[in-house]
DSSP file (Angstrom, degrees, kcal/mol; ACC not computed):
  #  RESIDUE AA STRUCTURE BP1 BP2  ACC     N-H-->O    O-->H-N    N-H-->O    O-->H-N    TCO  KAPPA ALPHA  PHI   PSI    X-CA   Y-CA   Z-CA
    1    1 A M              0   0    0      0, 0.0    90,-0.0     0, 0.0     2,-0.0   0.000 360.0 360.0 360.0 132.9    0.0    0.0    0.0
    2    2 A P        -     0   0    0      0, 0.0     2,-0.2     0, 0.0     4,-0.1  -0.331 360.0-132.2 -63.7 143.5    1.4    3.4   -0.9
    3    3 A K        +     0   0    0     53,-0.2     2,-0.2     2,-0.1    58,-0.1  -0.600  58.9  54.4 -93.5 158.0    2.5    5.5    2.0
    4    4 A G  S    S-     0   0    0     -2,-0.2     2,-1.0    57,-0.1    57,-0.0  -0.568  98.2 -44.2 117.8-179.5    1.6    9.2    2.5
    5    5 A W        -     0   0    0     -2,-0.2    57,-2.3     2,-0.0     2,-0.4  -0.782  59.7-150.4 -87.6 102.2   -1.5   11.3    2.6
    6    6 A V  B     -A   61   0A   0     -2,-1.0    55,-0.2    55,-0.2     4,-0.1  -0.618   3.2-150.5 -80.4 129.0   -3.5   10.0   -0.3
    7    7 A H  S    S+     0   0    0     53,-2.0    -1,-0.1    -2,-0.4    54,-0.1   0.855  74.0  16.2 -68.8 -37.6   -5.6   12.8   -1.8
    8    8 A A  S    S-     0   0    0      1,-0.2     3,-0.1    52,-0.1     9,-0.0  -0.749 105.0 -57.4-130.9 173.9   -8.4   10.6   -3.1
    9    9 A P  S    S-     0   0    0      0, 0.0    -1,-0.2     0, 0.0    -2,-0.1  -0.196  75.7 -83.3 -53.0 146.9   -9.7    7.0   -2.6
   10   10 A A        -     0   0    0     -4,-0.1     3,-0.0    -3,-0.1    -4,-0.0  -0.225  50.0-172.0 -57.8 135.6   -7.0    4.4   -3.4
   11   11 A S        -     0   0    0     -3,-0.1    84,-0.0     1,-0.1    -3,-0.0  -0.905  35.8-112.5-123.9 157.1   -6.7    3.5   -7.0
   12   12 A P  S    S+     0   0    0      0, 0.0    83,-0.2     0, 0.0    84,-0.1   0.882 107.9  42.8 -57.8 -39.4   -4.5    0.8   -8.4
   13   13 A E  S    S-     0   0    0     82,-0.1     2,-0.1    -3,-0.0    79,-0.0  -0.937  90.4-126.3-109.4 122.7   -2.2    3.3  -10.1
   14   14 A P        +     0   0    0      0, 0.0     2,-0.3     0, 0.0    45,-0.1  -0.404  41.0 171.8 -60.2 140.7   -1.1    6.3   -8.1
   15   15 A R        -     0   0    0     43,-0.1     2,-0.2    -2,-0.1    -4,-0.1  -0.936  36.0 -88.1-146.4 167.4   -1.8    9.4  -10.1
   16   16 A Y        -     0   0    0     -2,-0.3     2,-0.4    44,-0.0    44,-0.1  -0.539  36.5-151.1 -77.9 144.6   -1.9   13.2   -9.8
   17   17 A F        -     0   0    0     42,-0.3    17,-3.3    -2,-0.2    18,-0.4  -0.924   8.1-146.0-117.3 145.8   -5.0   14.8   -8.5
   18   18 A F  E     -B   33   0B   0     -2,-0.4     2,-0.3    15,-0.3    15,-0.2  -0.823  11.5-171.0-115.3 149.8   -6.0   18.3   -9.4
   19   19 A V  E     -B   32   0B   0     13,-3.1    13,-2.8    -2,-0.3     2,-0.5  -0.950  20.8-128.5-131.9 153.3   -7.8   21.0   -7.4
   20   20 A Y  E     +B   31   0B   0     -2,-0.3     2,-0.3    11,-0.2    11,-0.2  -0.909  30.0 177.0-104.1 128.2   -9.3   24.4   -8.6
   21   21 A V  E     -B   30   0B   0      9,-2.6     9,-2.9    -2,-0.5     2,-0.4  -0.896  32.5-105.8-126.0 157.9   -8.3   27.4   -6.6
   22   22 A R  E     -B   29   0B   0     -2,-0.3     7,-0.2     7,-0.2     6,-0.1  -0.683  33.8-119.1 -83.9 133.8   -9.0   31.1   -7.1
   23   23 A H     >  -     0   0    0      5,-3.2     4,-1.8    -2,-0.4     5,-0.1  -0.542  18.8-136.2 -68.7 133.2   -6.2   33.3   -8.4
   24   24 A P  T  4 S+     0   0    0      0, 0.0    -1,-0.1     0, 0.0    -2,-0.0   0.787  96.5  46.1 -66.5 -25.9   -5.5   35.9   -5.8
   25   25 A D  T  4 S+     0   0    0      1,-0.1    -3,-0.0     3,-0.1    -2,-0.0   0.968 131.5   8.9 -82.6 -55.2   -5.2   38.8   -8.4
   26   26 A D  T  4 S-     0   0    0      2,-0.1    -1,-0.1     0, 0.0    -4,-0.0   0.509  91.2-122.0-108.8  -4.6   -8.2   38.4  -10.6
   27   27 A G     <  +     0   0    0     -4,-1.8     2,-0.1     1,-0.2     3,-0.0   0.569  60.5 145.5  78.3   8.4  -10.3   35.7   -8.9
   28   28 A S        -     0   0    0     -6,-0.1    -5,-3.2     1,-0.1     2,-0.3  -0.401  56.8 -98.9 -76.1 157.4  -10.3   33.3  -11.9
   29   29 A K  E     -B   22   0B   0     -7,-0.2     2,-0.4    -2,-0.1    -7,-0.2  -0.588  38.0-167.2 -77.9 136.3  -10.2   29.6  -11.4
   30   30 A V  E     -B   21   0B   0     -9,-2.9    -9,-2.6    -2,-0.3     2,-0.6  -0.992  15.8-136.7-127.0 132.5   -6.7   28.0  -11.7
   31   31 A K  E     +B   20   0B   0     -2,-0.4     2,-0.3   -11,-0.2   -11,-0.2  -0.801  34.1 166.6 -91.9 119.9   -6.2   24.2  -12.0
   32   32 A L  E     -B   19   0B   0    -13,-2.8   -13,-3.1    -2,-0.6     2,-0.2  -0.903  41.3 -99.3-129.4 156.7   -3.3   23.0   -9.8
   33   33 A T  E  >  -B   18   0B   0     -2,-0.3     4,-1.9   -15,-0.2     3,-0.3  -0.538  32.1-126.3 -72.6 145.0   -2.0   19.6   -8.6
   34   34 A A  H  > S+     0   0    0    -17,-3.3     4,-2.2     1,-0.2     5,-0.2   0.849 109.3  54.2 -63.3 -35.6   -3.1   18.9   -5.1
   35   35 A H  H  > S+     0   0    0    -18,-0.4     4,-2.2     1,-0.2    -1,-0.2   0.857 106.5  51.9 -70.7 -31.3    0.5   18.2   -3.9
   36   36 A R  H  > S+     0   0    0     -3,-0.3     4,-2.5     2,-0.2    -2,-0.2   0.903 109.7  49.4 -68.6 -40.1    1.6   21.6   -5.2
   37   37 A V  H  X S+     0   0    0     -4,-1.9     4,-2.2     2,-0.2    -2,-0.2   0.915 111.4  49.3 -63.2 -42.5   -1.2   23.3   -3.3
   38   38 A A  H  X S+     0   0    0     -4,-2.2     4,-1.6     2,-0.2    -2,-0.2   0.908 112.0  48.6 -62.6 -42.5   -0.2   21.3   -0.1
   39   39 A F  H  X S+     0   0    0     -4,-2.2     4,-3.2     1,-0.2     5,-0.3   0.929 112.1  47.8 -63.0 -46.2    3.5   22.3   -0.6
   40   40 A V  H  X S+     0   0    0     -4,-2.5     4,-2.1     1,-0.2    -1,-0.2   0.877 109.6  53.2 -65.6 -37.9    2.7   26.0   -1.1
   41   41 A R  H  < S+     0   0    0     -4,-2.2    -1,-0.2    -5,-0.2    -2,-0.2   0.871 118.3  37.0 -64.3 -35.3    0.4   26.1    1.9
   42   42 A Q  H  < S+     0   0    0     -4,-1.6    -2,-0.2    -5,-0.2    -1,-0.2   0.886 132.6  22.5 -82.8 -40.6    3.2   24.7    4.1
   43   43 A N  H  < S-     0   0    0     -4,-3.2    -3,-0.2     1,-0.3    -2,-0.2   0.467 102.8-116.2-112.6  -4.8    6.3   26.3    2.6
   44   44 A G     <  -     0   0    0     -4,-2.1    -1,-0.3    -5,-0.3    -2,-0.1  -0.367  62.1  -9.7  93.4-177.8    5.1   29.5    0.9
   45   45 A P        -     0   0    0      0, 0.0     2,-0.4     0, 0.0    -4,-0.0  -0.078  59.7-147.4 -59.3 153.5    5.2   30.5   -2.8
   46   46 A L        -     0   0    0      4,-0.1     6,-0.0     6,-0.0    -2,-0.0  -0.964  22.6-107.8-124.1 135.8    7.1   28.5   -5.3
   47   47 A A    >   -     0   0    0     -2,-0.4     3,-1.6     1,-0.1     0, 0.0  -0.302  28.8-121.2 -61.5 148.4    8.9   29.9   -8.4
   48   48 A S  T 3  S+     0   0    0      1,-0.3    -1,-0.1     3,-0.0    -2,-0.0   0.756 110.5  57.2 -66.7 -24.1    7.1   29.0  -11.6
   49   49 A D  T 3  S+     0   0    0      2,-0.0    23,-0.4    22,-0.0     2,-0.3   0.510  95.2  83.9 -86.0  -1.9   10.2   27.2  -13.0
   50   50 A L    <   -     0   0    0     -3,-1.6     2,-0.3    21,-0.1    21,-0.2  -0.695  63.7-153.4-100.0 153.5   10.3   24.8  -10.0
   51   51 A V  E     -C   70   0C   0     19,-3.5    19,-1.9    -2,-0.3     2,-0.6  -0.791  21.2-113.9-116.1 162.9    8.3   21.6   -9.6
   52   52 A V  E     -C   69   0C   0     -2,-0.3     2,-0.3    17,-0.2    17,-0.2  -0.891  34.4-157.3 -99.3 124.5    7.2   19.8   -6.5
   53   53 A R  E     -C   68   0C   0     15,-4.1    15,-2.4    -2,-0.6     2,-0.7  -0.706  13.2-128.1-102.5 151.4    8.9   16.4   -6.1
   54   54 A H  E >   -C   67   0C   0     -2,-0.3     3,-0.6    13,-0.2    13,-0.2  -0.885  15.0-171.4-101.0 115.0    7.7   13.4   -4.2
   55   55 A D  T 3  S+     0   0    0     11,-3.8    -1,-0.2    -2,-0.7    12,-0.1   0.777  90.9  52.0 -72.6 -25.7   10.3   12.0   -1.8
   56   56 A C  T 3  S-     0   0    0     10,-0.6   -53,-0.2     2,-0.2    -1,-0.2   0.467 105.9-127.8 -89.8  -2.0    7.9    9.0   -1.1
   57   57 A D    <   +     0   0    0     -3,-0.6     2,-0.6     9,-0.2    -2,-0.1   0.770  69.6 125.7  60.6  27.6    7.5    8.2   -4.8
   58   58 A N    >   -     0   0    0      1,-0.1     3,-1.7   -56,-0.0    -1,-0.2  -0.935  47.2-162.7-119.4 108.3    3.7    8.2   -4.5
   59   59 A R  T 3  S+     0   0    0     -2,-0.6   -42,-0.3     1,-0.3   -24,-0.2   0.779  89.9  56.9 -60.3 -27.8    2.0   10.6   -6.9
   60   60 A S  T 3  S+     0   0    0    -44,-0.1   -53,-2.0   -54,-0.1    -1,-0.3   0.639  83.4 109.7 -78.5 -13.2   -1.2   10.6   -4.9
   61   61 A C  B <   +A    6   0A   0     -3,-1.7   -55,-0.2   -55,-0.2   -57,-0.1  -0.388  37.1 175.3 -73.4 137.6    0.6   11.8   -1.7
   62   62 A C        +     0   0    0    -57,-2.3    -1,-0.1    -2,-0.1   -56,-0.1   0.146  34.3 130.8-122.7  15.5   -0.1   15.3   -0.4
   63   63 A N    >   -     0   0    0    -58,-0.2     3,-2.0     1,-0.2     4,-0.3  -0.617  52.0-147.6 -72.8 118.0    1.9   15.2    2.8
   64   64 A P  G >  S+     0   0    0      0, 0.0     3,-1.1     0, 0.0    -1,-0.2   0.776  96.4  63.7 -59.7 -25.7    4.1   18.3    2.9
   65   65 A A  G 3  S+     0   0    0      1,-0.2    -2,-0.1     3,-0.0   -26,-0.0   0.714 103.9  47.8 -69.7 -18.2    6.8   16.3    4.7
   66   66 A H  G <  S+     0   0    0     -3,-2.0   -11,-3.8   -11,-0.1   -10,-0.6   0.396  98.6  89.3 -99.3   1.7    7.1   14.1    1.7
   67   67 A L  E <   -C   54   0C   0     -3,-1.1     2,-0.3    -4,-0.3   -13,-0.2  -0.821  49.8-180.0-109.5 141.2    7.3   16.9   -0.8
   68   68 A L  E     -C   53   0C   0    -15,-2.4   -15,-4.1    -2,-0.4     2,-0.3  -0.945  24.0-126.0-131.6 152.0   10.4   18.8   -2.0
   69   69 A S  E     +C   52   0C   0     -2,-0.3     2,-0.3   -17,-0.2   -17,-0.2  -0.703  47.3 128.3 -93.0 154.4   10.9   21.6   -4.5
   70   70 A G  E     -C   51   0C   0    -19,-1.9   -19,-3.5    -2,-0.3     2,-0.1  -0.982  53.3 -70.2 178.4 179.9   13.3   21.2   -7.3
   71   71 A T     >  -     0   0    0     -2,-0.3     4,-2.0   -21,-0.2     5,-0.1  -0.383  45.8-107.1 -86.1 167.5   13.9   21.5  -11.1
   72   72 A H  H  > S+     0   0    0    -23,-0.4     4,-2.3     1,-0.2     5,-0.2   0.891 121.2  55.3 -60.8 -39.6   12.4   19.2  -13.7
   73   73 A A  H  > S+     0   0    0      1,-0.2     4,-2.1     2,-0.2    -1,-0.2   0.905 107.2  49.1 -61.8 -41.8   15.9   17.6  -14.1
   74   74 A E  H  > S+     0   0    0      1,-0.2     4,-2.5     2,-0.2    -1,-0.2   0.886 109.0  53.6 -65.0 -36.9   16.1   16.7  -10.4
   75   75 A N  H  X S+     0   0    0     -4,-2.0     4,-1.9     1,-0.2    -2,-0.2   0.918 109.6  47.2 -62.5 -43.6   12.6   15.3  -10.6
   76   76 A L  H  X S+     0   0    0     -4,-2.3     4,-1.2     2,-0.2    -1,-0.2   0.865 110.2  52.9 -65.3 -36.4   13.7   13.0  -13.5
   77   77 A A  H  X S+     0   0    0     -4,-2.1     4,-0.6     1,-0.2     3,-0.3   0.902 107.7  51.9 -65.4 -40.0   16.8   12.0  -11.6
   78   78 A D  H >< S+     0   0    0     -4,-2.5     3,-1.2     1,-0.2     6,-0.2   0.912 106.5  54.1 -58.9 -41.9   14.6   11.1   -8.6
   79   79 A K  H 3< S+     0   0    0     -4,-1.9    -1,-0.2     1,-0.3    -2,-0.2   0.795 106.0  52.6 -64.9 -28.6   12.5    8.9  -10.9
   80   80 A A  H 3< S+     0   0    0     -4,-1.2    -1,-0.3    -3,-0.3    -2,-0.2   0.522  80.7 118.3 -87.2  -6.7   15.6    7.0  -12.1
   81   81 A R  S <X S-     0   0    0     -3,-1.2     4,-2.3    -4,-0.6     5,-0.2  -0.318  72.4-125.5 -59.3 142.7   16.8    6.1   -8.6
   82   82 A P  H  > S+     0   0    0      0, 0.0     4,-2.6     0, 0.0     5,-0.2   0.895 111.1  51.5 -58.1 -40.7   16.9    2.4   -7.9
   83   83 A I  H  > S+     0   0    0      1,-0.2     4,-2.3     2,-0.2     5,-0.2   0.879 109.2  51.0 -66.8 -35.0   14.6    2.7   -4.9
   84   84 A S  H  > S+     0   0    0     -6,-0.2     4,-2.4     2,-0.2    -1,-0.2   0.920 111.0  47.9 -65.0 -44.4   12.1    4.7   -6.9
   85   85 A I  H  X S+     0   0    0     -4,-2.3     4,-2.5     1,-0.2    -2,-0.2   0.901 111.1  50.9 -63.3 -41.2   12.1    2.0   -9.6
   86   86 A A  H  X S+     0   0    0     -4,-2.6     4,-2.4     2,-0.2    -2,-0.2   0.903 110.4  49.5 -64.0 -40.7   11.7   -0.7   -7.0
   87   87 A R  H  X S+     0   0    0     -4,-2.3     4,-2.5     2,-0.2    -2,-0.2   0.916 111.8  48.2 -63.5 -42.4    8.7    1.1   -5.4
   88   88 A R  H  X S+     0   0    0     -4,-2.4     4,-2.5     1,-0.2    -2,-0.2   0.907 112.0  49.3 -65.9 -39.5    7.0    1.6   -8.8
   89   89 A K  H  X S+     0   0    0     -4,-2.5     4,-2.7     2,-0.2    -1,-0.2   0.902 110.7  50.8 -64.5 -40.4    7.6   -2.1   -9.7
   90   90 A E  H  X S+     0   0    0     -4,-2.4     4,-2.2     2,-0.2    -2,-0.2   0.919 112.5  45.9 -63.3 -43.9    6.1   -3.1   -6.3
   91   91 A R  H  X S+     0   0    0     -4,-2.5     4,-2.5     2,-0.2    -2,-0.2   0.896 112.7  50.8 -66.9 -38.0    3.0   -0.9   -6.8
   92   92 A L  H  X S+     0   0    0     -4,-2.5     4,-2.6     2,-0.2    -2,-0.2   0.920 109.8  49.4 -64.4 -43.8    2.6   -2.2  -10.4
   93   93 A D  H  X S+     0   0    0     -4,-2.7     4,-2.5     2,-0.2    -1,-0.2   0.907 111.9  49.4 -60.8 -41.7    2.8   -5.9   -9.2
   94   94 A A  H  X S+     0   0    0     -4,-2.2     4,-2.3     1,-0.2    -2,-0.2   0.915 111.4  48.8 -64.0 -42.3    0.2   -5.1   -6.5
   95   95 A A  H  X S+     0   0    0     -4,-2.5     4,-2.5     2,-0.2    -2,-0.2   0.898 111.3  50.1 -64.1 -40.0   -2.1   -3.4   -9.1
   96   96 A I  H  X S+     0   0    0     -4,-2.6     4,-2.4     2,-0.2    -2,-0.2   0.926 112.3  45.9 -65.6 -43.7   -1.7   -6.4  -11.5
   97   97 A S  H  X S+     0   0    0     -4,-2.5     4,-2.2     2,-0.2    -1,-0.2   0.873 112.5  51.9 -68.4 -34.4   -2.5   -9.0   -8.8
   98   98 A E  H  X S+     0   0    0     -4,-2.3     4,-2.1     2,-0.2    -2,-0.2   0.929 111.6  46.2 -65.0 -44.0   -5.5   -6.8   -7.6
   99   99 A R  H  X S+     0   0    0     -4,-2.5     4,-2.7     2,-0.2    -2,-0.2   0.890 110.6  52.8 -64.8 -38.6   -6.8   -6.6  -11.2
  100  100 A A  H  X S+     0   0    0     -4,-2.4     4,-2.5     1,-0.2    -1,-0.2   0.907 108.8  50.2 -62.8 -40.1   -6.3  -10.4  -11.7
  101  101 A A  H  X S+     0   0    0     -4,-2.2     4,-2.4     2,-0.2    -2,-0.2   0.899 110.5  50.0 -63.7 -40.2   -8.3  -11.0   -8.5
  102  102 A W  H  X S+     0   0    0     -4,-2.1     4,-2.6     2,-0.2    -2,-0.2   0.928 110.5  49.6 -63.9 -44.1  -11.1   -8.7   -9.8
  103  103 A H  H  X S+     0   0    0     -4,-2.7     4,-2.5     1,-0.2    -2,-0.2   0.910 111.0  49.6 -62.6 -41.4  -11.1  -10.6  -13.1
  104  104 A D  H  X S+     0   0    0     -4,-2.5     4,-2.5     2,-0.2    -1,-0.2   0.920 111.8  48.5 -61.2 -44.0  -11.3  -14.0  -11.3
  105  105 A A  H  X S+     0   0    0     -4,-2.4     4,-2.6     1,-0.2    -2,-0.2   0.903 111.7  48.8 -64.5 -39.9  -14.2  -12.7   -9.2
  106  106 A I  H  X S+     0   0    0     -4,-2.6     4,-2.7     2,-0.2    -1,-0.2   0.909 110.7  51.2 -67.6 -40.4  -16.0  -11.4  -12.2
  107  107 A R  H  X S+     0   0    0     -4,-2.5     4,-2.6     2,-0.2    -2,-0.2   0.929 111.7  47.5 -59.7 -44.7  -15.5  -14.7  -14.1
  108  108 A E  H  X S+     0   0    0     -4,-2.5     4,-2.5     1,-0.2    -2,-0.2   0.920 113.2  47.4 -63.6 -43.2  -16.9  -16.6  -11.1
  109  109 A M  H  X S+     0   0    0     -4,-2.6     4,-2.6     2,-0.2    -1,-0.2   0.898 112.0  50.6 -64.6 -38.9  -19.9  -14.3  -10.8
  110  110 A T  H  X S+     0   0    0     -4,-2.7     4,-2.5     2,-0.2    -2,-0.2   0.927 111.4  47.5 -64.3 -45.0  -20.6  -14.5  -14.5
  111  111 A A  H  X S+     0   0    0     -4,-2.6     4,-2.4     2,-0.2    -2,-0.2   0.911 113.1  48.7 -62.4 -42.3  -20.4  -18.4  -14.4
  112  112 A E  H  X S+     0   0    0     -4,-2.5     4,-3.0     2,-0.2     5,-0.2   0.906 111.2  50.0 -63.7 -41.9  -22.7  -18.4  -11.4
  113  113 A A  H  X S+     0   0    0     -4,-2.6     4,-3.3     1,-0.2    -2,-0.2   0.904 110.6  49.8 -65.0 -39.7  -25.2  -16.1  -13.1
  114  114 A E  H  X S+     0   0    0     -4,-2.5     4,-2.5     2,-0.2    -2,-0.2   0.913 112.1  48.0 -64.7 -40.7  -25.2  -18.2  -16.2
  115  115 A R  H  X S+     0   0    0     -4,-2.4     4,-2.2     2,-0.2    -2,-0.2   0.950 117.0  42.2 -62.5 -47.6  -25.8  -21.3  -14.1
  116  116 A R  H  X S+     0   0    0     -4,-3.0     4,-2.9     1,-0.2     5,-0.2   0.907 113.4  53.2 -66.1 -39.9  -28.6  -19.6  -12.2
  117  117 A G  H  X S+     0   0    0     -4,-3.3     4,-2.8    -5,-0.2    -1,-0.2   0.904 108.8  49.2 -61.8 -40.9  -30.0  -18.0  -15.4
  118  118 A A  H  X S+     0   0    0     -4,-2.5     4,-2.4     2,-0.2    -1,-0.2   0.912 112.7  47.8 -64.5 -41.7  -30.1  -21.4  -17.1
  119  119 A A  H  X S+     0   0    0     -4,-2.2     4,-2.3     2,-0.2    -2,-0.2   0.905 113.3  47.8 -66.3 -39.8  -31.9  -22.9  -14.1
  120  120 A I  H  X S+     0   0    0     -4,-2.9     4,-2.5     2,-0.2    -2,-0.2   0.921 111.6  49.8 -66.9 -43.4  -34.4  -19.9  -14.0
  121  121 A R  H  X S+     0   0    0     -4,-2.8     4,-2.5     1,-0.2    -2,-0.2   0.913 111.4  49.6 -60.7 -41.6  -35.0  -20.2  -17.8
  122  122 A A  H  X S+     0   0    0     -4,-2.4     4,-2.4     1,-0.2    -1,-0.2   0.911 111.1  49.2 -64.5 -41.8  -35.7  -23.9  -17.4
  123  123 A A  H  X S+     0   0    0     -4,-2.3     4,-2.2     2,-0.2    -1,-0.2   0.893 111.3  49.3 -65.1 -38.8  -38.1  -23.3  -14.5
  124  124 A K  H  X S+     0   0    0     -4,-2.5     4,-2.0     2,-0.2    -2,-0.2   0.919 111.0  49.6 -65.8 -42.8  -39.9  -20.6  -16.5
  125  125 A R  H  X S+     0   0    0     -4,-2.5     4,-1.5     1,-0.2    -2,-0.2   0.923 111.7  49.0 -60.8 -42.5  -40.3  -22.9  -19.5
  126  126 A A  H  < S+     0   0    0     -4,-2.4    -1,-0.2     1,-0.2    -2,-0.2   0.882 110.1  51.5 -64.8 -36.6  -41.6  -25.7  -17.2
  127  127 A A  H  < S+     0   0    0     -4,-2.2    -1,-0.2     1,-0.2    -2,-0.2   0.838 108.5  51.6 -69.4 -31.2  -44.1  -23.3  -15.7
  128  128 A K  H  < S+     0   0    0     -4,-2.0    -1,-0.2    -5,-0.1    -2,-0.2   0.783  89.1  97.2 -76.3 -26.6  -45.3  -22.2  -19.1
  129  129 A R  S  < S-     0   0    0     -4,-1.5     3,-0.0    -5,-0.2    -3,-0.0  -0.377  77.8-126.4 -64.4 138.5  -45.9  -25.7  -20.2
  130  130 A K        -     0   0    0     -2,-0.1    -1,-0.1     1,-0.1    -2,-0.1  -0.702  27.1-113.0 -84.0 133.1  -49.5  -26.9  -19.9
  131  131 A P        -     0   0    0      0, 0.0     2,-0.5     0, 0.0    -1,-0.1  -0.371  34.5-105.8 -64.3 145.4  -49.8  -30.1  -17.9
  132  132 A K        +     0   0    0     -2,-0.0     2,-0.3    -3,-0.0    -3,-0.0  -0.609  53.1 168.0 -76.1 121.5  -51.1  -33.0  -20.0
  133  133 A Q        -     0   0    0     -2,-0.5    -3,-0.0    -3,-0.0     0, 0.0  -0.871  41.5 -97.4-128.5 161.5  -54.7  -33.6  -19.0
  134  134 A D        -     0   0    0     -2,-0.3     3,-0.1     1,-0.1     0, 0.0  -0.536  55.0 -95.2 -71.8 148.4  -57.5  -35.6  -20.4
  135  135 A P        -     0   0    0      0, 0.0    -1,-0.1     0, 0.0     0, 0.0  -0.335  51.6 -90.1 -63.5 149.3  -59.8  -33.5  -22.6
  136  136 A P        -     0   0    0      0, 0.0     7,-1.8     0, 0.0     2,-0.3  -0.269  47.9-153.7 -60.2 146.1  -62.8  -32.1  -20.7
  137  137 A K  E     -D  142   0D   0      5,-0.2     2,-0.5    -3,-0.1    -3,-0.0  -0.895  14.5-156.9-125.2 151.9  -65.8  -34.4  -20.8
  138  138 A L  E >  S-D  141   0D   0      3,-3.5     3,-1.8    -2,-0.3     0, 0.0  -0.989  85.4 -13.7-128.7 121.4  -69.6  -33.9  -20.6
  139  139 A H  T 3  S-     0   0    0     -2,-0.5    -1,-0.1     1,-0.3     0, 0.0   0.865 130.5 -53.8  52.8  39.6  -71.6  -36.9  -19.4
  140  140 A G  T 3  S+     0   0    0      1,-0.2    -1,-0.3     0, 0.0    -3,-0.0   0.452 120.3 102.7  82.1  -1.4  -68.6  -39.1  -20.0
  141  141 A R  E <  S-D  138   0D   0     -3,-1.8    -3,-3.5     1,-0.0    -1,-0.2  -0.883  79.4-102.3-115.6 148.1  -68.1  -38.0  -23.6
  142  142 A P  E     -D  137   0D   0      0, 0.0    -5,-0.2     0, 0.0    -1,-0.0  -0.361  43.6-105.2 -65.1 147.4  -65.5  -35.5  -24.9
  143  143 A L        -     0   0    0     -7,-1.8     3,-0.1     1,-0.1    -6,-0.0  -0.426  37.0-108.1 -69.7 145.0  -66.7  -32.0  -25.6
  144  144 A P        -     0   0    0      0, 0.0    -1,-0.1     0, 0.0     3,-0.1  -0.378  47.0 -87.3 -66.7 154.7  -67.2  -31.1  -29.3
  145  145 A P        -     0   0    0      0, 0.0     2,-0.1     0, 0.0     0, 0.0  -0.278  52.7 -95.0 -61.2 150.6  -64.6  -28.6  -30.6
  146  146 A R        -     0   0    0     -3,-0.1     2,-0.4     1,-0.1    -3,-0.0  -0.366  36.0-131.7 -66.2 143.2  -65.5  -25.0  -30.2
  147  147 A R        -     0   0    0     -3,-0.1    -1,-0.1    -2,-0.1     0, 0.0  -0.810  15.7-133.1 -97.1 139.5  -67.1  -23.3  -33.1
  148  148 A R        -     0   0    0     -2,-0.4     3,-0.1     1,-0.1     4,-0.0  -0.669  26.6-106.6 -88.7 143.7  -65.8  -20.0  -34.3
  149  149 A P    >   -     0   0    0      0, 0.0     3,-1.9     0, 0.0    -1,-0.1  -0.305  50.1 -84.0 -63.3 156.0  -68.2  -17.2  -34.9
  150  150 A V  T 3  S+     0   0    0      1,-0.3     3,-0.1     3,-0.0     0, 0.0  -0.382 116.2  19.0 -62.8 133.6  -68.8  -16.4  -38.6
  151  151 A G  T 3  S+     0   0    0      1,-0.3    -1,-0.3    -3,-0.1     2,-0.2   0.418  90.1 137.4  87.3  -0.6  -66.1  -14.1  -40.0
  152  152 A A    <   -     0   0    0     -3,-1.9    -1,-0.3     1,-0.1    -4,-0.1  -0.528  56.3-116.5 -79.9 146.8  -63.6  -14.9  -37.2
  153  153 A Q              0   0    0     -2,-0.2    -1,-0.1     1,-0.1    -3,-0.0  -0.537 360.0 360.0 -78.3 145.1  -60.0  -15.4  -38.2
  154  154 A P              0   0    0      0, 0.0    -1,-0.1     0, 0.0    -2,-0.0   0.509 360.0 360.0 -73.9 360.0  -58.4  -18.8  -37.5
């Protein structure tokens, strides 16, 4: 499980989350990443050429203690660290096994639904069938066939 303050409900792949904030000058809405907002609230303004890096390697994390400022090149170097690669591989393996478990559960539910559906369809067909009975009789003799009114369609 990824560590840190996760911004939204857990998803198999950590991802960036965005928030809309009002620009202090003109009041217009500005779309920012949630971790950048958390960093700025904790540490003050950030130069536009700097990025917020995740020390915990979890994109969903908004914990200011896990966030660092730096250049884009430093961020790419962080991404190439062996520990960072190992963490990403671990999260990817967990996501793959979670998805595999979901697929297995869906296959089982589908098979059960098909089995139940077949049983239900068979029961409905059986209920629609008319039981075989002797033809109705009057005074021990079978009733004559019904006569159709003149002009009726067969």
